[in-house]
C-alpha positions in Angstrom: -1.1 -14.5 5.7 1.0 -13.0 3.0 4.3 -11.9 4.2 5.6 -8.5 3.0 8.0 -8.6 0.2 10.8 -6.3 -1.5 10.3 -8.1 -4.9 9.0 -6.0 -8.0 7.6 -7.7 -10.9 8.0 -5.7 -14.2 6.2 -6.7 -17.2 7.1 -4.9 -20.4 7.9 -6.1 -24.1 10.4 -3.3 -24.5 13.7 -4.6 -23.2 15.0 -0.9 -22.6 12.1 -0.3 -20.2 13.0 -3.5 -18.4 16.5 -2.4 -18.1 16.1 1.2 -16.9 13.4 -0.1 -14.3 15.6 -3.0 -13.0 18.7 -0.7 -12.8 16.7 2.2 -10.9 15.1 -0.4 -8.5 18.5 -2.0 -7.8 19.9 1.4 -6.9 16.9 1.7 -4.4 17.6 -1.7 -2.7 14.7 -3.3 -4.3 14.7 -6.9 -6.2 13.3 -7.0 -9.5 12.1 -9.8 -11.8 11.5 -8.6 -15.5 9.6 -10.3 -18.0 8.2 -9.6 -21.4 4.8 -11.1 -21.7 1.6 -11.7 -19.3 2.0 -15.4 -19.6 5.6 -15.2 -18.2 4.4 -12.9 -15.3 1.6 -15.3 -14.4 4.1 -18.4 -14.3 6.5 -16.5 -12.0 3.6 -16.2 -9.5 3.9 -19.9 -8.5 6.8 -18.8 -6.4 7.3 -15.5 -4.3 4.5 -13.0 -4.8 5.9 -9.6 -5.7 5.0 -6.7 -3.3 4.6 -4.5 -6.4 4.1 -5.1 -10.1 4.4 -2.6 -13.0 2.5 -3.8 -16.0 2.5 -2.4 -19.5 -0.9 -2.0 -21.1 0.0 -3.1 -24.3 1.5 -6.5 -24.2 1.8 -9.3 -26.6 -1.0 -11.9 -26.3 -2.8 -10.9 -23.0 -2.9 -7.2 -22.5 -2.1 -5.5 -19.3 -5.6 -5.0 -18.1 -6.3 -8.5 -18.4 -2.9 -9.5 -16.7 -4.1 -7.0 -13.7 -7.2 -8.8 -13.3 -5.6 -12.3 -13.2 -2.8 -11.1 -11.1 -5.2 -9.9 -8.5 -6.8 -13.1 -8.4 -3.5 -15.1 -7.6 -1.9 -12.3 -5.6 -4.5 -9.9 -4.2 -2.1 -8.1 -1.8 0.4 -7.1 -4.8 0.0 -3.4 -5.4 0.0 -2.9 -9.3 1.3 0.1 -11.2 0.1 0.3 -14.7 2.3 1.8 -17.5 1.5 2.9 -20.9 2.5 5.2 -23.8 -1.1 5.5 -25.0 -2.8 6.9 -21.7 -6.5 7.7 -22.0 -8.9 8.6 -19.3 -11.1 5.5 -19.9 -8.1 3.3 -19.6 -7.0 4.7 -16.3 -10.4 4.4 -14.9 -10.6 0.8 -16.0 -7.4 0.2 -14.4 -8.3 1.7 -11.0 -11.6 -0.2 -11.3 -9.6 -3.3 -11.5 -7.7 -2.4 -8.3 -4.6 -0.8 -9.7 -2.9 1.3 -7.3 -1.5 4.1 -9.9 -0.9 4.8 -13.4 2.5 5.9 -15.1 2.9 7.3 -18.4 5.8 6.5 -20.8 8.3 7.5 -21.7 9.1 8.2 -18.1 10.2 12.0 -17.9 11.4 11.7 -14.1 12.7 8.4 -12.6 12.6 10.0 -9.1 8.7 10.1 -9.6 8.8 6.4 -10.7 10.7 5.4 -7.5 8.5 7.6 -5.3 5.2 6.0 -6.7 6.8 2.5 -6.4 7.7 3.7 -2.7 4.2 4.7 -1.9 2.9 1.4 -3.3 5.2 -0.7 -1.0 4.0 1.7 2.1 0.3 1.0 1.2 0.8 -2.6 0.9 2.7 -2.7 4.4 -0.2 -0.7 5.9 -2.5 -3.1 4.6 -1.0 -6.2 5.8 -0.2 -4.7 9.2 -3.9 -3.7 9.6 -5.0 -7.0 8.5 -2.5 -8.6 11.1 -3.7 -6.4 13.9 -7.3 -7.5 13.3 -6.5 -11.1 13.4 -4.5 -10.6 16.5 -7.5 -9.0 18.2 -9.8 -11.6 16.9 -7.8 -14.6 18.4 -7.0 -12.9 21.6 -10.5 -12.0 22.9 -13.6 -13.5 21.1 -15.5 -10.6 22.9 -14.0 -8.0 20.4 -15.6 -9.8 17.3 -18.6 -7.3 17.2 -16.2 -4.4 17.7 -14.0 -5.9 14.9 -16.8 -6.2 12.3 -17.8 -2.6 13.0 -14.1 -1.7 12.5 -14.1 -3.5 9.2 -17.2 -1.8 8.0 -15.8 1.5 8.9 -12.6 0.6 6.9 -14.7 -0.3 3.8 -16.7 2.7 4.2 -13.3 4.8 4.3 -12.0 3.0 1.3 -15.4 3.8 -0.6 -14.9 7.6 0.3 -11.2 7.8 -1.0 -9.0 6.3 1.6 -8.7 4.6 5.0 -7.8 7.8 6.8 -10.7 10.0 6.0 -13.0 9.0 8.8 -12.2 10.4 12.0 -14.5 8.0 13.7 -12.6 5.1 12.3 -9.2 6.5 13.8 -10.8 7.1 17.3 -12.6 3.9 17.3 -9.2 2.0 16.4 -7.2 3.7 19.0 -10.0 2.9 21.6 -9.9 -0.9 20.7 -6.1 -1.0 21.0 -6.3 0.8 24.4 -8.9 -1.3 25.8 -7.2 -4.5 24.5 -3.8 -3.6 25.9 -5.2 -2.2 29.0 -3.2 0.9 28.7 -4.3 4.6 29.6 -2.2 6.3 26.6 -2.4 5.3 23.1 -1.6 7.6 19.9 -1.9 6.9 16.3 0.5 8.8 13.9 0.2 9.1 10.1 2.8 10.1 7.4 2.5 13.2 5.3 4.1 11.6 2.0 5.1 15.2 0.8 7.1 16.4 3.8 7.8 12.7 5.4 6.5 14.1 8.7 4.4 12.1 11.3 1.8 13.6 13.4 -0.9 12.5 15.7 -4.4 11.9 14.2 -6.1 10.1 17.0 -5.0 9.4 20.6 -6.4 8.3 24.0 -5.0 10.1 27.3 -2.9 12.7 25.5 -3.4 16.5 26.2 -4.4 18.5 23.5 -1.2 20.7 23.2 1.0 17.4 23.0 -1.1 16.3 20.0 -0.8 19.7 18.2 2.9 19.9 19.0 4.2 16.6 18.3 5.4 16.5 14.5 8.2 14.2 13.8 10.5 13.3 10.6 10.1 9.6 9.7 13.1 7.8 11.2 13.3 10.2 14.2 12.8 8.8 17.7 9.5 9.5 19.3 10.1 7.9 22.6 9.3 10.5 25.3 7.0 12.5 23.2 4.0 10.5 23.1 4.8 8.0 26.1 
């Protein structure tokens, strides 16, 4: 399984862009590998796979959209953010179709928004990896769960098709039920993070009173022991 990584790959033939992004990400505590062409970018993938990649659309030789396609073949878990000074609806749609996570226009007007976009990409990657590991653990610990896991995967894919994993309440309730049954516990809760407020709230649970579900809302990083246990 692909391990999580704090490495960011930046691909842009403008040295100033590479410098600005490398400096920004260093301040955020992330490692950065900056290259100026698609060919250089692909050669770096022989080593550690980046957690997030920022690709310029217009590159010498292979363009950014083709690089996105090739990168996803080699490192499907890397979240990709496209960058361009020549934004168009058609280009954005094509990038999303090829599994880009997001799209940033250049020049960057707000570096805080750039770092926030990258942070969200890391969070999405981490969630995807954790969900995959949980499925693998459930499958290996109890072969009798195979039918349930297949149903859960189908629900996840349906949720993605509708715009995100969190859009199907049935999936969240089913997920909590599987975890509770597998761990043989009476109380389980699943919390999600509001990206705007950085608060967590309970979206699905088993064994919790309704008033607890409605009242519990905690900032990311705050302890939750005693609130939902």
